[in-house]
Chimera marker file (.cmm) of the C-alpha trace (Angstrom):
<marker_set name="trace">
<marker id="1" x="0.000" y="0.000" z="0.000" r="1" g="1" b="0" radius="0.5"/>
<marker id="2" x="2.934" y="2.302" z="0.661" r="1" g="1" b="0" radius="0.5"/>
<marker id="3" x="4.147" y="2.034" z="-2.937" r="1" g="1" b="0" radius="0.5"/>
<marker id="4" x="0.771" y="2.935" z="-4.377" r="1" g="1" b="0" radius="0.5"/>
<marker id="5" x="0.580" y="6.075" z="-2.233" r="1" g="1" b="0" radius="0.5"/>
<marker id="6" x="4.020" y="7.130" z="-3.478" r="1" g="1" b="0" radius="0.5"/>
<marker id="7" x="3.077" y="6.539" z="-7.093" r="1" g="1" b="0" radius="0.5"/>
<marker id="8" x="-0.175" y="8.462" z="-6.633" r="1" g="1" b="0" radius="0.5"/>
<marker id="9" x="1.710" y="11.331" z="-5.029" r="1" g="1" b="0" radius="0.5"/>
<marker id="10" x="4.233" y="11.355" z="-7.888" r="1" g="1" b="0" radius="0.5"/>
<marker id="11" x="1.436" y="11.344" z="-10.467" r="1" g="1" b="0" radius="0.5"/>
<marker id="12" x="-0.336" y="14.249" z="-8.768" r="1" g="1" b="0" radius="0.5"/>
<marker id="13" x="2.911" y="16.168" z="-8.557" r="1" g="1" b="0" radius="0.5"/>
<marker id="14" x="3.556" y="15.604" z="-12.255" r="1" g="1" b="0" radius="0.5"/>
<marker id="15" x="0.047" y="16.773" z="-13.149" r="1" g="1" b="0" radius="0.5"/>
<marker id="16" x="0.466" y="19.837" z="-10.968" r="1" g="1" b="0" radius="0.5"/>
<marker id="17" x="3.724" y="20.773" z="-12.691" r="1" g="1" b="0" radius="0.5"/>
<marker id="18" x="2.139" y="20.314" z="-16.111" r="1" g="1" b="0" radius="0.5"/>
<marker id="19" x="-0.823" y="22.475" z="-15.176" r="1" g="1" b="0" radius="0.5"/>
<marker id="20" x="1.439" y="25.187" z="-13.783" r="1" g="1" b="0" radius="0.5"/>
<marker id="21" x="3.543" y="25.108" z="-16.949" r="1" g="1" b="0" radius="0.5"/>
<marker id="22" x="0.449" y="25.420" z="-19.109" r="1" g="1" b="0" radius="0.5"/>
<marker id="23" x="-0.671" y="28.486" z="-17.160" r="1" g="1" b="0" radius="0.5"/>
<marker id="24" x="2.696" y="30.213" z="-17.561" r="1" g="1" b="0" radius="0.5"/>
<marker id="25" x="2.844" y="29.805" z="-21.344" r="1" g="1" b="0" radius="0.5"/>
<marker id="26" x="0.021" y="32.283" z="-22.084" r="1" g="1" b="0" radius="0.5"/>
<marker id="27" x="1.540" y="34.749" z="-19.629" r="1" g="1" b="0" radius="0.5"/>
<marker id="28" x="4.860" y="34.577" z="-21.459" r="1" g="1" b="0" radius="0.5"/>
<marker id="29" x="3.114" y="34.908" z="-24.811" r="1" g="1" b="0" radius="0.5"/>
<marker id="30" x="1.159" y="37.879" z="-23.495" r="1" g="1" b="0" radius="0.5"/>
<marker id="31" x="4.309" y="39.562" z="-22.267" r="1" g="1" b="0" radius="0.5"/>
<marker id="32" x="5.964" y="39.063" z="-25.641" r="1" g="1" b="0" radius="0.5"/>
<marker id="33" x="2.903" y="40.406" z="-27.440" r="1" g="1" b="0" radius="0.5"/>
<marker id="34" x="2.853" y="43.480" z="-25.182" r="1" g="1" b="0" radius="0.5"/>
<marker id="35" x="6.522" y="44.143" z="-25.790" r="1" g="1" b="0" radius="0.5"/>
<marker id="36" x="6.092" y="43.861" z="-29.553" r="1" g="1" b="0" radius="0.5"/>
<marker id="37" x="3.072" y="46.168" z="-29.566" r="1" g="1" b="0" radius="0.5"/>
<marker id="38" x="4.815" y="48.662" z="-27.333" r="1" g="1" b="0" radius="0.5"/>
<marker id="39" x="7.960" y="48.618" z="-29.431" r="1" g="1" b="0" radius="0.5"/>
<marker id="40" x="10.146" y="47.509" z="-26.530" r="1" g="1" b="0" radius="0.5"/>
<marker id="41" x="12.841" y="44.919" z="-27.026" r="1" g="1" b="0" radius="0.5"/>
<marker id="42" x="14.694" y="42.967" z="-24.375" r="1" g="1" b="0" radius="0.5"/>
<marker id="43" x="17.482" y="42.188" z="-26.858" r="1" g="1" b="0" radius="0.5"/>
<marker id="44" x="20.669" y="44.083" z="-26.209" r="1" g="1" b="0" radius="0.5"/>
<marker id="45" x="23.441" y="43.852" z="-28.809" r="1" g="1" b="0" radius="0.5"/>
<marker id="46" x="26.873" y="42.884" z="-27.509" r="1" g="1" b="0" radius="0.5"/>
<marker id="47" x="28.849" y="45.823" z="-26.153" r="1" g="1" b="0" radius="0.5"/>
<marker id="48" x="31.934" y="45.072" z="-28.215" r="1" g="1" b="0" radius="0.5"/>
<marker id="49" x="30.922" y="44.767" z="-31.824" r="1" g="1" b="0" radius="0.5"/>
<marker id="50" x="32.950" y="42.249" z="-33.743" r="1" g="1" b="0" radius="0.5"/>
<marker id="51" x="35.613" y="44.016" z="-35.746" r="1" g="1" b="0" radius="0.5"/>
<marker id="52" x="36.242" y="43.455" z="-39.429" r="1" g="1" b="0" radius="0.5"/>
<marker id="53" x="39.180" y="40.999" z="-39.807" r="1" g="1" b="0" radius="0.5"/>
<marker id="54" x="40.898" y="43.236" z="-42.362" r="1" g="1" b="0" radius="0.5"/>
<marker id="55" x="40.564" y="46.230" z="-40.067" r="1" g="1" b="0" radius="0.5"/>
<marker id="56" x="41.949" y="44.250" z="-37.116" r="1" g="1" b="0" radius="0.5"/>
<marker id="57" x="44.910" y="43.090" z="-39.212" r="1" g="1" b="0" radius="0.5"/>
<marker id="58" x="45.574" y="46.634" z="-40.421" r="1" g="1" b="0" radius="0.5"/>
<marker id="59" x="45.497" y="47.957" z="-36.843" r="1" g="1" b="0" radius="0.5"/>
<marker id="60" x="47.873" y="45.207" z="-35.705" r="1" g="1" b="0" radius="0.5"/>
<marker id="61" x="50.280" y="46.008" z="-38.546" r="1" g="1" b="0" radius="0.5"/>
<marker id="62" x="50.180" y="49.703" z="-37.690" r="1" g="1" b="0" radius="0.5"/>
<marker id="63" x="50.930" y="48.851" z="-34.067" r="1" g="1" b="0" radius="0.5"/>
<marker id="64" x="53.898" y="46.673" z="-35.061" r="1" g="1" b="0" radius="0.5"/>
<marker id="65" x="55.198" y="49.428" z="-37.334" r="1" g="1" b="0" radius="0.5"/>
<marker id="66" x="54.897" y="52.020" z="-34.565" r="1" g="1" b="0" radius="0.5"/>
<marker id="67" x="56.733" y="49.761" z="-32.096" r="1" g="1" b="0" radius="0.5"/>
<marker id="68" x="59.466" y="49.092" z="-34.660" r="1" g="1" b="0" radius="0.5"/>
<marker id="69" x="59.925" y="52.797" z="-35.407" r="1" g="1" b="0" radius="0.5"/>
<marker id="70" x="60.026" y="53.596" z="-31.683" r="1" g="1" b="0" radius="0.5"/>
<marker id="71" x="63.032" y="51.325" z="-31.070" r="1" g="1" b="0" radius="0.5"/>
<marker id="72" x="66.531" y="52.724" z="-31.415" r="1" g="1" b="0" radius="0.5"/>
<marker id="73" x="68.308" y="52.146" z="-34.729" r="1" g="1" b="0" radius="0.5"/>
<marker id="74" x="71.663" y="51.837" z="-32.988" r="1" g="1" b="0" radius="0.5"/>
<marker id="75" x="72.764" y="48.406" z="-31.895" r="1" g="1" b="0" radius="0.5"/>
<marker id="76" x="72.445" y="47.750" z="-28.207" r="1" g="1" b="0" radius="0.5"/>
<marker id="77" x="73.904" y="44.980" z="-26.104" r="1" g="1" b="0" radius="0.5"/>
<marker id="78" x="73.010" y="43.530" z="-22.748" r="1" g="1" b="0" radius="0.5"/>
<marker id="79" x="74.531" y="41.123" z="-20.293" r="1" g="1" b="0" radius="0.5"/>
<marker id="80" x="73.494" y="37.549" z="-20.999" r="1" g="1" b="0" radius="0.5"/>
<marker id="81" x="74.752" y="35.945" z="-17.836" r="1" g="1" b="0" radius="0.5"/>
<marker id="82" x="77.905" y="35.456" z="-15.796" r="1" g="1" b="0" radius="0.5"/>
<marker id="83" x="81.271" y="36.502" z="-17.206" r="1" g="1" b="0" radius="0.5"/>
<marker id="84" x="83.600" y="33.996" z="-18.829" r="1" g="1" b="0" radius="0.5"/>
<marker id="85" x="87.143" y="33.497" z="-17.547" r="1" g="1" b="0" radius="0.5"/>
<marker id="86" x="89.939" y="32.927" z="-20.052" r="1" g="1" b="0" radius="0.5"/>
<marker id="87" x="92.901" y="30.562" z="-19.623" r="1" g="1" b="0" radius="0.5"/>
<marker id="88" x="95.036" y="33.561" z="-18.677" r="1" g="1" b="0" radius="0.5"/>
<marker id="89" x="92.646" y="34.419" z="-15.843" r="1" g="1" b="0" radius="0.5"/>
<marker id="90" x="90.982" y="37.445" z="-17.431" r="1" g="1" b="0" radius="0.5"/>
<marker id="91" x="87.237" y="37.790" z="-17.087" r="1" g="1" b="0" radius="0.5"/>
<marker id="92" x="85.280" y="38.707" z="-20.171" r="1" g="1" b="0" radius="0.5"/>
<marker id="93" x="81.662" y="39.780" z="-19.754" r="1" g="1" b="0" radius="0.5"/>
<marker id="94" x="79.136" y="37.723" z="-21.680" r="1" g="1" b="0" radius="0.5"/>
<marker id="95" x="76.965" y="40.020" z="-23.765" r="1" g="1" b="0" radius="0.5"/>
<marker id="96" x="74.487" y="39.541" z="-26.541" r="1" g="1" b="0" radius="0.5"/>
<marker id="97" x="72.865" y="41.863" z="-29.007" r="1" g="1" b="0" radius="0.5"/>
<marker id="98" x="69.347" y="43.073" z="-28.219" r="1" g="1" b="0" radius="0.5"/>
<marker id="99" x="67.027" y="41.361" z="-30.693" r="1" g="1" b="0" radius="0.5"/>
<marker id="100" x="63.785" y="43.224" z="-29.999" r="1" g="1" b="0" radius="0.5"/>
<marker id="101" x="64.042" y="45.371" z="-33.140" r="1" g="1" b="0" radius="0.5"/>
<marker id="102" x="64.785" y="42.345" z="-35.309" r="1" g="1" b="0" radius="0.5"/>
<marker id="103" x="61.912" y="40.331" z="-33.808" r="1" g="1" b="0" radius="0.5"/>
<marker id="104" x="59.497" y="43.221" z="-34.474" r="1" g="1" b="0" radius="0.5"/>
<marker id="105" x="60.751" y="43.427" z="-38.050" r="1" g="1" b="0" radius="0.5"/>
<marker id="106" x="60.284" y="39.681" z="-38.566" r="1" g="1" b="0" radius="0.5"/>
<marker id="107" x="56.788" y="39.791" z="-37.065" r="1" g="1" b="0" radius="0.5"/>
<marker id="108" x="55.844" y="42.666" z="-39.379" r="1" g="1" b="0" radius="0.5"/>
<marker id="109" x="57.180" y="40.839" z="-42.432" r="1" g="1" b="0" radius="0.5"/>
<marker id="110" x="55.429" y="37.596" z="-41.502" r="1" g="1" b="0" radius="0.5"/>
<marker id="111" x="52.029" y="39.146" z="-40.780" r="1" g="1" b="0" radius="0.5"/>
<marker id="112" x="51.809" y="42.293" z="-42.860" r="1" g="1" b="0" radius="0.5"/>
<marker id="113" x="53.552" y="41.765" z="-46.202" r="1" g="1" b="0" radius="0.5"/>
<link id1="1" id2="2" r="1" g="1" b="0" radius="0.2"/>
<link id1="2" id2="3" r="1" g="1" b="0" radius="0.2"/>
<link id1="3" id2="4" r="1" g="1" b="0" radius="0.2"/>
<link id1="4" id2="5" r="1" g="1" b="0" radius="0.2"/>
<link id1="5" id2="6" r="1" g="1" b="0" radius="0.2"/>
<link id1="6" id2="7" r="1" g="1" b="0" radius="0.2"/>
<link id1="7" id2="8" r="1" g="1" b="0" radius="0.2"/>
<link id1="8" id2="9" r="1" g="1" b="0" radius="0.2"/>
<link id1="9" id2="10" r="1" g="1" b="0" radius="0.2"/>
<link id1="10" id2="11" r="1" g="1" b="0" radius="0.2"/>
<link id1="11" id2="12" r="1" g="1" b="0" radius="0.2"/>
<link id1="12" id2="13" r="1" g="1" b="0" radius="0.2"/>
<link id1="13" id2="14" r="1" g="1" b="0" radius="0.2"/>
<link id1="14" id2="15" r="1" g="1" b="0" radius="0.2"/>
<link id1="15" id2="16" r="1" g="1" b="0" radius="0.2"/>
<link id1="16" id2="17" r="1" g="1" b="0" radius="0.2"/>
<link id1="17" id2="18" r="1" g="1" b="0" radius="0.2"/>
<link id1="18" id2="19" r="1" g="1" b="0" radius="0.2"/>
<link id1="19" id2="20" r="1" g="1" b="0" radius="0.2"/>
<link id1="20" id2="21" r="1" g="1" b="0" radius="0.2"/>
<link id1="21" id2="22" r="1" g="1" b="0" radius="0.2"/>
<link id1="22" id2="23" r="1" g="1" b="0" radius="0.2"/>
<link id1="23" id2="24" r="1" g="1" b="0" radius="0.2"/>
<link id1="24" id2="25" r="1" g="1" b="0" radius="0.2"/>
<link id1="25" id2="26" r="1" g="1" b="0" radius="0.2"/>
<link id1="26" id2="27" r="1" g="1" b="0" radius="0.2"/>
<link id1="27" id2="28" r="1" g="1" b="0" radius="0.2"/>
<link id1="28" id2="29" r="1" g="1" b="0" radius="0.2"/>
<link id1="29" id2="30" r="1" g="1" b="0" radius="0.2"/>
<link id1="30" id2="31" r="1" g="1" b="0" radius="0.2"/>
<link id1="31" id2="32" r="1" g="1" b="0" radius="0.2"/>
<link id1="32" id2="33" r="1" g="1" b="0" radius="0.2"/>
<link id1="33" id2="34" r="1" g="1" b="0" radius="0.2"/>
<link id1="34" id2="35" r="1" g="1" b="0" radius="0.2"/>
<link id1="35" id2="36" r="1" g="1" b="0" radius="0.2"/>
<link id1="36" id2="37" r="1" g="1" b="0" radius="0.2"/>
<link id1="37" id2="38" r="1" g="1" b="0" radius="0.2"/>
<link id1="38" id2="39" r="1" g="1" b="0" radius="0.2"/>
<link id1="39" id2="40" r="1" g="1" b="0" radius="0.2"/>
<link id1="40" id2="41" r="1" g="1" b="0" radius="0.2"/>
<link id1="41" id2="42" r="1" g="1" b="0" radius="0.2"/>
<link id1="42" id2="43" r="1" g="1" b="0" radius="0.2"/>
<link id1="43" id2="44" r="1" g="1" b="0" radius="0.2"/>
<link id1="44" id2="45" r="1" g="1" b="0" radius="0.2"/>
<link id1="45" id2="46" r="1" g="1" b="0" radius="0.2"/>
<link id1="46" id2="47" r="1" g="1" b="0" radius="0.2"/>
<link id1="47" id2="48" r="1" g="1" b="0" radius="0.2"/>
<link id1="48" id2="49" r="1" g="1" b="0" radius="0.2"/>
<link id1="49" id2="50" r="1" g="1" b="0" radius="0.2"/>
<link id1="50" id2="51" r="1" g="1" b="0" radius="0.2"/>
<link id1="51" id2="52" r="1" g="1" b="0" radius="0.2"/>
<link id1="52" id2="53" r="1" g="1" b="0" radius="0.2"/>
<link id1="53" id2="54" r="1" g="1" b="0" radius="0.2"/>
<link id1="54" id2="55" r="1" g="1" b="0" radius="0.2"/>
<link id1="55" id2="56" r="1" g="1" b="0" radius="0.2"/>
<link id1="56" id2="57" r="1" g="1" b="0" radius="0.2"/>
<link id1="57" id2="58" r="1" g="1" b="0" radius="0.2"/>
<link id1="58" id2="59" r="1" g="1" b="0" radius="0.2"/>
<link id1="59" id2="60" r="1" g="1" b="0" radius="0.2"/>
<link id1="60" id2="61" r="1" g="1" b="0" radius="0.2"/>
<link id1="61" id2="62" r="1" g="1" b="0" radius="0.2"/>
<link id1="62" id2="63" r="1" g="1" b="0" radius="0.2"/>
<link id1="63" id2="64" r="1" g="1" b="0" radius="0.2"/>
<link id1="64" id2="65" r="1" g="1" b="0" radius="0.2"/>
<link id1="65" id2="66" r="1" g="1" b="0" radius="0.2"/>
<link id1="66" id2="67" r="1" g="1" b="0" radius="0.2"/>
<link id1="67" id2="68" r="1" g="1" b="0" radius="0.2"/>
<link id1="68" id2="69" r="1" g="1" b="0" radius="0.2"/>
<link id1="69" id2="70" r="1" g="1" b="0" radius="0.2"/>
<link id1="70" id2="71" r="1" g="1" b="0" radius="0.2"/>
<link id1="71" id2="72" r="1" g="1" b="0" radius="0.2"/>
<link id1="72" id2="73" r="1" g="1" b="0" radius="0.2"/>
<link id1="73" id2="74" r="1" g="1" b="0" radius="0.2"/>
<link id1="74" id2="75" r="1" g="1" b="0" radius="0.2"/>
<link id1="75" id2="76" r="1" g="1" b="0" radius="0.2"/>
<link id1="76" id2="77" r="1" g="1" b="0" radius="0.2"/>
<link id1="77" id2="78" r="1" g="1" b="0" radius="0.2"/>
<link id1="78" id2="79" r="1" g="1" b="0" radius="0.2"/>
<link id1="79" id2="80" r="1" g="1" b="0" radius="0.2"/>
<link id1="80" id2="81" r="1" g="1" b="0" radius="0.2"/>
<link id1="81" id2="82" r="1" g="1" b="0" radius="0.2"/>
<link id1="82" id2="83" r="1" g="1" b="0" radius="0.2"/>
<link id1="83" id2="84" r="1" g="1" b="0" radius="0.2"/>
<link id1="84" id2="85" r="1" g="1" b="0" radius="0.2"/>
<link id1="85" id2="86" r="1" g="1" b="0" radius="0.2"/>
<link id1="86" id2="87" r="1" g="1" b="0" radius="0.2"/>
<link id1="87" id2="88" r="1" g="1" b="0" radius="0.2"/>
<link id1="88" id2="89" r="1" g="1" b="0" radius="0.2"/>
<link id1="89" id2="90" r="1" g="1" b="0" radius="0.2"/>
<link id1="90" id2="91" r="1" g="1" b="0" radius="0.2"/>
<link id1="91" id2="92" r="1" g="1" b="0" radius="0.2"/>
<link id1="92" id2="93" r="1" g="1" b="0" radius="0.2"/>
<link id1="93" id2="94" r="1" g="1" b="0" radius="0.2"/>
<link id1="94" id2="95" r="1" g="1" b="0" radius="0.2"/>
<link id1="95" id2="96" r="1" g="1" b="0" radius="0.2"/>
<link id1="96" id2="97" r="1" g="1" b="0" radius="0.2"/>
<link id1="97" id2="98" r="1" g="1" b="0" radius="0.2"/>
<link id1="98" id2="99" r="1" g="1" b="0" radius="0.2"/>
<link id1="99" id2="100" r="1" g="1" b="0" radius="0.2"/>
<link id1="100" id2="101" r="1" g="1" b="0" radius="0.2"/>
<link id1="101" id2="102" r="1" g="1" b="0" radius="0.2"/>
<link id1="102" id2="103" r="1" g="1" b="0" radius="0.2"/>
<link id1="103" id2="104" r="1" g="1" b="0" radius="0.2"/>
<link id1="104" id2="105" r="1" g="1" b="0" radius="0.2"/>
<link id1="105" id2="106" r="1" g="1" b="0" radius="0.2"/>
<link id1="106" id2="107" r="1" g="1" b="0" radius="0.2"/>
<link id1="107" id2="108" r="1" g="1" b="0" radius="0.2"/>
<link id1="108" id2="109" r="1" g="1" b="0" radius="0.2"/>
<link id1="109" id2="110" r="1" g="1" b="0" radius="0.2"/>
<link id1="110" id2="111" r="1" g="1" b="0" radius="0.2"/>
<link id1="111" id2="112" r="1" g="1" b="0" radius="0.2"/>
<link id1="112" id2="113" r="1" g="1" b="0" radius="0.2"/>
</marker_set>
Protein backbone atom coordinates (compact mmCIF):
# COMPACT_ATOMS: atom_id res chain seq x y z
CA UNK A 1 0.00 0.00 0.00
CA UNK A 2 2.93 2.30 0.66
CA UNK A 3 4.15 2.03 -2.94
CA UNK A 4 0.77 2.94 -4.38
CA UNK A 5 0.58 6.07 -2.23
CA UNK A 6 4.02 7.13 -3.48
CA UNK A 7 3.08 6.54 -7.09
CA UNK A 8 -0.18 8.46 -6.63
CA UNK A 9 1.71 11.33 -5.03
CA UNK A 10 4.23 11.36 -7.89
CA UNK A 11 1.44 11.34 -10.47
CA UNK A 12 -0.34 14.25 -8.77
CA UNK A 13 2.91 16.17 -8.56
CA UNK A 14 3.56 15.60 -12.26
CA UNK A 15 0.05 16.77 -13.15
CA UNK A 16 0.47 19.84 -10.97
CA UNK A 17 3.72 20.77 -12.69
CA UNK A 18 2.14 20.31 -16.11
CA UNK A 19 -0.82 22.47 -15.18
CA UNK A 20 1.44 25.19 -13.78
CA UNK A 21 3.54 25.11 -16.95
CA UNK A 22 0.45 25.42 -19.11
CA UNK A 23 -0.67 28.49 -17.16
CA UNK A 24 2.70 30.21 -17.56
CA UNK A 25 2.84 29.80 -21.34
CA UNK A 26 0.02 32.28 -22.08
CA UNK A 27 1.54 34.75 -19.63
CA UNK A 28 4.86 34.58 -21.46
CA UNK A 29 3.11 34.91 -24.81
CA UNK A 30 1.16 37.88 -23.49
CA UNK A 31 4.31 39.56 -22.27
CA UNK A 32 5.96 39.06 -25.64
CA UNK A 33 2.90 40.41 -27.44
CA UNK A 34 2.85 43.48 -25.18
CA UNK A 35 6.52 44.14 -25.79
CA UNK A 36 6.09 43.86 -29.55
CA UNK A 37 3.07 46.17 -29.57
CA UNK A 38 4.81 48.66 -27.33
CA UNK A 39 7.96 48.62 -29.43
CA UNK A 40 10.15 47.51 -26.53
CA UNK A 41 12.84 44.92 -27.03
CA UNK A 42 14.69 42.97 -24.38
CA UNK A 43 17.48 42.19 -26.86
CA UNK A 44 20.67 44.08 -26.21
CA UNK A 45 23.44 43.85 -28.81
CA UNK A 46 26.87 42.88 -27.51
CA UNK A 47 28.85 45.82 -26.15
CA UNK A 48 31.93 45.07 -28.22
CA UNK A 49 30.92 44.77 -31.82
CA UNK A 50 32.95 42.25 -33.74
CA UNK A 51 35.61 44.02 -35.75
CA UNK A 52 36.24 43.46 -39.43
CA UNK A 53 39.18 41.00 -39.81
CA UNK A 54 40.90 43.24 -42.36
CA UNK A 55 40.56 46.23 -40.07
CA UNK A 56 41.95 44.25 -37.12
CA UNK A 57 44.91 43.09 -39.21
CA UNK A 58 45.57 46.63 -40.42
CA UNK A 59 45.50 47.96 -36.84
CA UNK A 60 47.87 45.21 -35.71
CA UNK A 61 50.28 46.01 -38.55
CA UNK A 62 50.18 49.70 -37.69
CA UNK A 63 50.93 48.85 -34.07
CA UNK A 64 53.90 46.67 -35.06
CA UNK A 65 55.20 49.43 -37.33
CA UNK A 66 54.90 52.02 -34.56
CA UNK A 67 56.73 49.76 -32.10
CA UNK A 68 59.47 49.09 -34.66
CA UNK A 69 59.92 52.80 -35.41
CA UNK A 70 60.03 53.60 -31.68
CA UNK A 71 63.03 51.32 -31.07
CA UNK A 72 66.53 52.72 -31.41
CA UNK A 73 68.31 52.15 -34.73
CA UNK A 74 71.66 51.84 -32.99
CA UNK A 75 72.76 48.41 -31.89
CA UNK A 76 72.45 47.75 -28.21
CA UNK A 77 73.90 44.98 -26.10
CA UNK A 78 73.01 43.53 -22.75
CA UNK A 79 74.53 41.12 -20.29
CA UNK A 80 73.49 37.55 -21.00
CA UNK A 81 74.75 35.95 -17.84
CA UNK A 82 77.90 35.46 -15.80
CA UNK A 83 81.27 36.50 -17.21
CA UNK A 84 83.60 34.00 -18.83
CA UNK A 85 87.14 33.50 -17.55
CA UNK A 86 89.94 32.93 -20.05
CA UNK A 87 92.90 30.56 -19.62
CA UNK A 88 95.04 33.56 -18.68
CA UNK A 89 92.65 34.42 -15.84
CA UNK A 90 90.98 37.45 -17.43
CA UNK A 91 87.24 37.79 -17.09
CA UNK A 92 85.28 38.71 -20.17
CA UNK A 93 81.66 39.78 -19.75
CA UNK A 94 79.14 37.72 -21.68
CA UNK A 95 76.97 40.02 -23.77
CA UNK A 96 74.49 39.54 -26.54
CA UNK A 97 72.86 41.86 -29.01
CA UNK A 98 69.35 43.07 -28.22
CA UNK A 99 67.03 41.36 -30.69
CA UNK A 100 63.78 43.22 -30.00
CA UNK A 101 64.04 45.37 -33.14
CA UNK A 102 64.78 42.35 -35.31
CA UNK A 103 61.91 40.33 -33.81
CA UNK A 104 59.50 43.22 -34.47
CA UNK A 105 60.75 43.43 -38.05
CA UNK A 106 60.28 39.68 -38.57
CA UNK A 107 56.79 39.79 -37.07
CA UNK A 108 55.84 42.67 -39.38
CA UNK A 109 57.18 40.84 -42.43
CA UNK A 110 55.43 37.60 -41.50
CA UNK A 111 52.03 39.15 -40.78
CA UNK A 112 51.81 42.29 -42.86
CA UNK A 113 53.55 41.76 -46.20
